[in-house]
C-alpha positions as CSV (number, residue, x, y, z in Angstrom):
1,M,-37.5,-47.4,-51.8
2,N,-34.8,-49.1,-51.7
3,R,-32.8,-45.7,-53.0
4,V,-34.9,-43.1,-50.5
5,M,-33.8,-45.7,-48.0
6,K,-30.2,-46.2,-48.7
7,G,-30.3,-41.5,-49.6
8,L,-32.1,-41.1,-46.3
9,F,-29.7,-44.5,-44.8
10,G,-26.1,-42.3,-45.9
11,L,-28.0,-38.8,-44.9
12,L,-27.8,-40.1,-41.4
13,V,-24.6,-41.4,-41.6
14,I,-23.1,-37.9,-42.8
15,S,-25.9,-36.1,-40.4
16,V,-23.5,-38.6,-37.6
17,L,-20.3,-38.2,-38.4
18,I,-20.8,-33.9,-38.9
19,N,-22.2,-34.3,-35.1
20,I,-18.8,-36.2,-34.7
21,Y,-17.5,-33.3,-36.0
22,V,-18.7,-30.8,-34.1
23,V,-18.8,-32.5,-30.7
24,V,-14.4,-33.5,-31.5
25,N,-14.3,-28.9,-31.8
26,M,-16.2,-28.5,-29.6
27,N,-14.4,-30.2,-26.7
28,Q,-10.9,-28.7,-28.8
29,L,-12.6,-25.4,-28.5
30,T,-13.6,-26.0,-24.4
31,N,-10.1,-27.1,-23.5
32,E,-8.5,-24.0,-25.2
33,V,-10.1,-22.1,-23.6
34,E,-9.7,-23.8,-20.3
35,H,-6.1,-23.5,-20.9
36,L,-6.6,-19.8,-21.8
37,I,-8.1,-18.9,-18.4
38,D,-5.5,-20.8,-16.3
39,R,-2.8,-19.1,-18.5
40,H,-4.4,-15.7,-17.6
41,F,-5.1,-16.2,-14.0
42,H,-1.4,-17.1,-13.0
43,T,-0.1,-14.6,-15.3
44,E,-3.0,-12.6,-13.1
45,R,-1.2,-13.7,-10.0
46,N,2.0,-12.8,-11.3
47,M,1.6,-9.1,-11.6
48,E,0.2,-9.4,-8.3
49,N,2.9,-10.2,-7.1
50,Q,5.6,-8.5,-9.0
51,L,3.1,-4.8,-7.7
52,S,3.6,-6.4,-4.0
53,S,7.5,-6.8,-4.3
54,I,7.6,-3.7,-5.9
55,D,5.6,-1.7,-3.8
56,R,7.8,-3.2,-0.4
57,Q,10.9,-2.1,-2.0
58,L,9.2,1.9,-2.6
59,L,8.2,2.2,0.9
60,D,11.6,0.8,1.6
61,L,13.6,3.1,-0.4
62,N,10.9,6.0,1.2
63,E,12.2,4.1,4.7
64,Q,15.8,4.8,3.7
65,N,15.5,8.3,1.9
66,Q,13.4,9.4,5.8
67,W,15.2,11.9,7.6
68,V,13.2,11.4,10.4
69,T,12.4,8.1,11.5
70,N,10.0,6.5,14.0
71,M,8.4,9.3,14.9
72,S,5.3,8.1,18.1
73,F,3.5,10.2,19.6
74,R,2.7,9.3,23.8
75,P,-0.5,11.6,25.9
76,E,0.9,12.4,28.9
77,V,-3.3,12.0,30.7
78,E,-2.2,13.0,34.4
79,E,-0.9,15.9,32.8
80,S,-3.4,16.5,30.2
81,S,-7.7,18.0,30.5
82,S,-10.3,18.5,28.6
83,E,-8.7,22.1,27.5
84,E,-5.2,21.1,27.0
85,I,-3.7,17.5,25.9
86,V,-0.1,17.1,26.5
87,L,2.1,14.9,24.1
88,Q,5.1,13.9,24.8
89,S,7.0,13.3,20.7
90,E,9.1,11.3,20.2
91,W,12.2,10.4,17.2
92,T,15.2,9.4,15.7
93,F,17.5,11.1,13.1
94,R,18.6,9.3,10.8
95,E,21.3,10.4,11.0
96,I,22.2,14.7,12.4
97,G,25.1,16.3,13.5
98,E,26.5,16.5,17.6
99,D,25.8,20.1,17.6
100,A,22.8,20.8,15.7
101,H,20.0,22.2,17.5
102,V,16.2,20.9,17.0
103,T,13.5,22.1,16.8
104,M,9.6,21.2,16.7
105,M,7.6,23.3,14.6
106,Y,3.3,22.5,14.3
107,R,0.2,25.1,13.9
108,K,-3.6,24.1,13.6
109,E,-4.2,23.0,9.7
110,N,-5.4,25.5,8.8
111,S,-3.2,28.2,10.7
112,S,-0.5,30.0,9.5
113,N,1.5,30.9,12.7
114,W,4.5,28.1,13.4
115,N,4.3,27.4,17.4
116,E,8.2,26.2,18.4
117,A,8.7,23.6,21.0
118,E,12.4,22.8,21.7
119,A,13.5,19.2,21.0
120,T,16.0,18.0,23.9
121,L,18.2,15.0,22.6
122,E,17.3,11.4,24.7
123,A,20.6,9.6,23.1
124,G,22.1,8.9,19.8
125,T,20.2,10.4,17.1
126,I,16.6,9.9,19.6
127,Y,15.2,13.5,20.5
128,S,11.8,14.2,21.6
129,S,10.0,17.0,23.0
130,E,6.5,17.8,24.4
131,L,4.0,19.6,22.7
132,R,0.5,21.2,24.5
133,L,-2.9,21.3,22.1
134,N,-6.3,22.0,22.0
135,P,-7.7,18.8,22.0
136,N,-10.8,20.4,19.5
137,D,-7.4,20.8,16.3
138,S,-6.2,19.2,14.1
139,Y,-2.5,20.2,13.7
140,V,0.8,19.5,11.3
141,Y,4.1,19.6,12.2
142,Q,8.2,19.6,10.9
143,I,11.1,18.9,12.6
144,V,13.6,21.8,12.1
145,S,17.6,21.4,12.7
146,E,19.7,24.2,12.7
147,G,23.4,23.4,12.8
148,G,25.9,20.5,12.5
């Protein structure tokens, strides 16, 4: 019986040592997984920051390449009615010649017939134009310059 007890005691010791080894390795694996998750989180944040920076740079570049900037539309409430909206549009050119003739062309979204509205030089490179539109339609516009 002594032999059996010694054998069982030996198996118990070996089993305890194997369990200790497994627990130590599990803790190491847990630490490695947590470290990888942390690295992944920081990498993802870094990529988001870089994408945001690229997006800002593209927007800045796009704005620098625009000929017409600071476009605004202001309704003239007193002159407007339910059949016609009067809009005062104003914009700034990045650069334009002094003798340029500027026109705002606009049309209904599904039409091919363009209407023209003469642009008025307000100051420097700032122009304005008045548009009379049907409130039930959608419109597209473009700014055209001849000369200068």
